[in-house]
C-alpha positions as MATLAB code, in Angstrom:
seq = 'MGQIQYSEKYFDDTYENRNVVLHPEVAKLLPKNRLLSDVFCLGFYTCHCL';
ca = [
      -9.573    3.953    3.303;
      -6.312    5.049    1.947;
      -3.498    3.059    0.710;
      -1.065    1.176    2.850;
       2.470    2.409    1.831;
       5.628   -0.322    2.429;
       8.968    0.923    2.127;
      11.874   -1.283    0.310;
      13.083   -4.102    2.671;
      16.201   -3.640    4.661;
      18.330   -6.023    6.531;
      20.645   -5.958    9.546;
      22.515   -8.896   10.884;
      19.409  -10.535   12.302;
      16.240   -9.249   10.919;
      14.480   -8.293    7.595;
      12.758   -4.961    8.149;
      10.088   -2.818    6.152;
       8.718    0.419    7.228;
       4.851    0.714    6.895;
       2.857    3.870    6.678;
      -0.979    3.557    7.537;
      -3.969    5.626    6.758;
      -4.951    7.442   10.188;
      -8.513    5.572   10.012;
      -6.657    2.218    9.650;
      -4.294    3.141   12.536;
      -6.978    3.787   15.019;
      -8.100    0.116   14.739;
      -4.940   -1.247   15.750;
      -3.309   -2.020   19.520;
      -1.244    0.735   20.525;
       0.786   -1.068   23.182;
       2.691   -3.322   21.317;
       4.795   -4.124   18.210;
       2.628   -6.105   15.515;
       3.664   -9.424   13.900;
       4.002  -10.119   10.117;
       1.167  -12.603   10.427;
      -1.128  -10.098   12.426;
      -0.406   -7.354    9.833;
      -1.077   -9.552    6.639;
      -4.284  -10.716    8.120;
      -5.226   -7.364    9.194;
      -4.441   -5.959    5.746;
      -6.188   -8.831    3.797;
      -9.263   -8.361    5.880;
      -9.767   -4.790    5.100;
      -8.936   -4.720    1.611;
     -11.879   -7.310    0.807;
];
């Protein structure tokens, strides 16, 4: 599977943000009806990198 690409962090008055670009094969495995939390993304990434 391809690399996951992360943008530099950027901030607004409330949040710390980062854009993430996934390989299409990885994106197919994720839910499409909601935003993903940091914890979910980190866990998903860790599981698929091993």
